[in-house]
C-alpha positions as a Markdown table, in Angstrom:
| # | Residue | x | y | z |
|---|---|---|---|---|
| 1 | Met | -50.8 | 219.6 | 6.4 |
| 2 | Lys | -51.1 | 216.7 | 4.1 |
| 3 | Arg | -48.5 | 215.0 | 1.9 |
| 4 | Tyr | -49.3 | 213.4 | -1.6 |
| 5 | Asp | -46.9 | 211.0 | -3.4 |
| 6 | Leu | -47.7 | 211.3 | -7.1 |
| 7 | Arg | -44.5 | 209.8 | -8.4 |
| 8 | His | -46.3 | 206.6 | -9.5 |
| 9 | Leu | -48.3 | 208.5 | -12.0 |
| 10 | Lys | -45.2 | 209.7 | -13.9 |
| 11 | Asp | -46.1 | 212.5 | -16.4 |
| 12 | Ser | -49.7 | 212.3 | -15.8 |
| 13 | Phe | -49.9 | 213.5 | -12.4 |
| 14 | Glu | -51.8 | 216.8 | -13.1 |
| 15 | Gly | -55.3 | 215.5 | -13.1 |
| 16 | Arg | -54.8 | 213.8 | -9.8 |
| 17 | Met | -53.2 | 216.8 | -8.3 |
| 18 | Lys | -56.0 | 219.2 | -9.5 |
| 19 | Glu | -58.5 | 216.8 | -7.9 |
| 20 | Leu | -56.6 | 216.8 | -4.6 |
| 21 | Leu | -56.3 | 220.6 | -4.7 |
| 22 | Ser | -60.0 | 221.1 | -5.2 |
| 23 | Ser | -60.7 | 219.0 | -1.9 |
| 24 | His | -58.4 | 221.2 | 0.4 |
| 25 | Lys | -59.8 | 223.8 | 2.8 |
| 26 | Ala | -58.7 | 227.4 | 3.1 |
| 27 | Gly | -55.6 | 227.7 | 5.0 |
| 28 | Glu | -54.6 | 224.0 | 4.6 |
| 29 | Val | -51.0 | 223.2 | 3.4 |
| 30 | Ala | -50.3 | 220.5 | 0.9 |
| 31 | Ile | -47.1 | 218.9 | -0.2 |
| 32 | Phe | -46.8 | 217.1 | -3.5 |
| 33 | Leu | -44.1 | 214.9 | -4.6 |
| 34 | Phe | -43.9 | 214.0 | -8.3 |
| 35 | Glu | -41.4 | 212.8 | -10.8 |
| 36 | Ile | -39.8 | 215.2 | -13.3 |
| 37 | Gly | -38.3 | 214.5 | -16.7 |
| 38 | Asp | -37.4 | 217.4 | -18.7 |
| 39 | Phe | -38.6 | 220.0 | -16.1 |
| 40 | Thr | -41.9 | 220.9 | -18.0 |
| 41 | Ser | -43.8 | 219.2 | -15.3 |
| 42 | Val | -42.6 | 221.7 | -12.8 |
| 43 | Gln | -43.9 | 224.7 | -14.8 |
| 44 | Gln | -47.1 | 222.7 | -15.2 |
| 45 | Ser | -47.5 | 222.1 | -11.6 |
| 46 | Ala | -46.9 | 225.8 | -10.8 |
| 47 | Asp | -49.4 | 226.9 | -13.5 |
| 48 | Leu | -51.9 | 224.5 | -12.0 |
| 49 | Val | -51.5 | 225.7 | -8.5 |
| 50 | Lys | -51.9 | 229.3 | -9.6 |
| 51 | Glu | -55.0 | 228.3 | -11.8 |
| 52 | Cys | -56.6 | 226.6 | -8.7 |
| 53 | Gly | -56.1 | 229.7 | -6.5 |
| 54 | Tyr | -53.3 | 228.5 | -4.4 |
| 55 | Glu | -50.2 | 230.0 | -3.3 |
| 56 | Leu | -46.9 | 228.1 | -4.2 |
| 57 | Leu | -44.8 | 228.3 | -1.0 |
| 58 | Asn | -41.9 | 226.1 | -1.9 |
| 59 | Ser | -40.6 | 224.2 | -5.0 |
| 60 | Leu | -37.5 | 222.2 | -4.9 |
| 61 | Lys | -35.7 | 219.4 | -6.3 |
| 62 | Phe | -35.9 | 216.3 | -3.9 |
| 63 | Asn | -33.5 | 214.0 | -5.6 |
| 64 | Glu | -32.3 | 213.3 | -9.1 |
| 65 | Val | -35.7 | 212.5 | -10.5 |
| 66 | Asp | -38.3 | 213.9 | -8.0 |
| 67 | Trp | -39.7 | 217.4 | -7.3 |
| 68 | Thr | -41.6 | 218.6 | -4.2 |
| 69 | Ile | -43.9 | 221.6 | -4.1 |
| 70 | Val | -45.6 | 223.0 | -1.1 |
| 71 | Val | -48.8 | 225.1 | -1.6 |
| 72 | Lys | -51.5 | 226.7 | 0.6 |
| 73 | Lys | -54.9 | 228.0 | -0.1 |
């Protein structure tokens, strides 16, 4: 299991997230933490996970501005 903090990228985290997803092996779990604004990034991240062939295991609000997703290939 690996954890990635993408909060510093603000709204432009998708490219980095896709890059990290492509480097994971089958069966490996990844946790991504990113900043949300108007919740569009939550749907975008879910769409990206599906597009990359991963399963979204969990998606939850971490605090007032951050979101956490857990994925597995």
